[in-house]
N, C-alpha and C positions, 0 to 999 in steps of 0.2 A: 173612666172617661168615655163619653159617648162619641159615635162616629162623626157627628156634626162638629163637635169641639176639636176632634183630632184633625178633620179636614181644614177647619179654620186656622188652626195652629200651624199646620203644614204650609198653608198659603201664605200666612203672615211671615213665617221664617223664610220662605223663598223670596218674598218681596224685600225683606231686610237684607238677605244675602246679596241680592242683585244690586241693592242700593249701595252697600258697603263695597262690593267688588268694583262697582262703577267708579265710586270715589277714589279708590286705591289706584285705579288705572289713570285717573286724572291728576294724580300727585305729580309734582315736577320730578323730572329725571334727577336720579341721585337721592330722592327722598329716602329710599331704604337704606342707602349707604350712610346717610347723615344720621338717620335713626340708629343704625348699628353702632356708630361711634359713640353716641351718648348712652344707649341702653346698657352697654357693657359697664360703664362707669356707674350707673344707677344700680345695677344688679350687684356688682362687686361691693357697693357700699351698703347693701341690705344686710342686717345682722344675721338673718336666716341663711343667707348664702355664705357669709363669712364663716359661719360655724359649721357648715355643711361639708361632709367628706364626699358625698355623692350627690350629683345633680342630674336629674332626668330633663333632657331638653329636646330640641329638634332643629333641623336644617330648614331655614326659610327658603321659599322658592317663589319665583314670579314677583308679584307685587306685594307679597307679605312683608311686614316689617322685618328688617334684616337682623338675623341672629349670628352671622358668620363670626363677626369680632367678638361677640359675646362667648361663643363656644371656645374660641382660642384663649380668651381672657380667663375663662374658668379653668381651663387646663394650666395655663401659665401660673394661676393662683394655687395650684396643687390639688384641684378638684378631679375626681373620677367622674367623667361625663357619660351618661347613657343616652343613646339615641334610638328612635324606633325604626323597626323594620316591619313594613306592611306585609302581613300574611294573606293567603287566600281567604275570602270571607270577611276582609278588612279588620281583622284583629291585629294586635301589635306584639311583636317580639322586640327584644332589645339587644344592643351590642355596644361595646365601649367605643367612644370617639377617639381615634388615634391620629387625628390631623386630616386636612382637606385632601391630602393625597390618598387617603384610605376611605373616600367616598365614591360610590358608583351610582349611576343613573338607575332608577327603579320605576315602579309603576306610577301613574298619574304625575309624571314629571318630577318625582321626588328624588332626592339624593340620600342614599343609605350607607351606613358603615359596613365595611367589608369584613370585619373581624367575626370571631365565633359568636354565635347566637346564645344568648343567656336564658331565653325562656320568657314566656308571657308574664310570669310572676316576678320578674327581676325588678320591675318598677317599684316593688315594695321596699327595695334596698335604698331608694333615694330619700335623702334628707330634705330635699326641695324638688318640686316638680314644676317645670315650665311648659305650658301647653300652647298650642296655636288656637286661634279663634278669629272671628270677625267682629265680634262686639261683645260687650257685657253690660248688664244692667247695674243700678246702684245697689241692688241686693245680691250681686255676684252671679246672676243667671247668665251663663255663657252661650253665645251662638257659635256653633262649629261650622265646619265646611259642609256638613251633611252626609258624610260617609259613615258616621257612627263609630269610628275607631276609638275615640276617646270616651264614648259612652261605655264601651267594654272595658276600657282601661282604668278609668277613674275609680271604679269600686275596688280595684286591686291595690290601690295606693294605701299605705299604712295609715290608719286613722290618726288625725292630728298633724300629719305632714303638710306644710305649706304648699298650696297649689296656686300658681299665678299664670293668668293668661296674658300673653304678650301682644299688645295693641298699640296703635297710634292713639294719642291723647283724646282726639275727637270721636273715637269709637267706644270710649268708656262712658257709662251712664245712660246708654240708649235703652228704650223700652224693648226688652227681648221676650218674644213669645216662648212659652215653656210647655212641656209635656211631663207627665209624672216621672218618667225615666231620666230626665235631665237632672244632672247633679250640679249644684252650684260650686264656684271656685271662691277661695277666701281672698284673693288679691288680683289686682292687675298691675303688670309691669309695663311702663312706658318709658320714652326717652327723657322724661322729666321727673317721674316719681314712682313710688310703690303705693298703691292705694288699696286699702283694706276695706272689706265688705262684712257687714254684721252677720249675714246669713252664710257666709263661706265656710 
């Protein structure tokens, strides 16, 4: 990829991130909570999640679509839930979710599990992986927050494992700029559906 294409892609990603973040801030108060109640039902109705013993997920913060009820619903359904721990250099370690009382403030305003660290490769144990994002294209191209945490993590996931980005419905099917290192996801999880992508 030449430098001009790289610069154009970076600028386009920045513009789309700004657009989606602004839209999230304009959502009505309680939108994340309403989303959280519905997305837990959608996720638990997904065959891939029903069959899973271990699910890798994350704690939503700020204006992100809410995952708090989803995490508790997964545990109540007997799933082992892994949550990320941000390392220096923005790589991800993992630890088991043991409830909201076992989350602590961390870098970038995140909440992280306080239990024993399992190592960067622990994500390979997951039967389903739920990842954050800002948008996804109709081909499964995901726009992340820009830190690169999941660019490092996605290659460690066991091949064939379903990976779903958690989004609001209107963030699915947007034109997402990509670079060669960007890996697609197979699904989007919203408050209304699981949508699969042919390239995921």
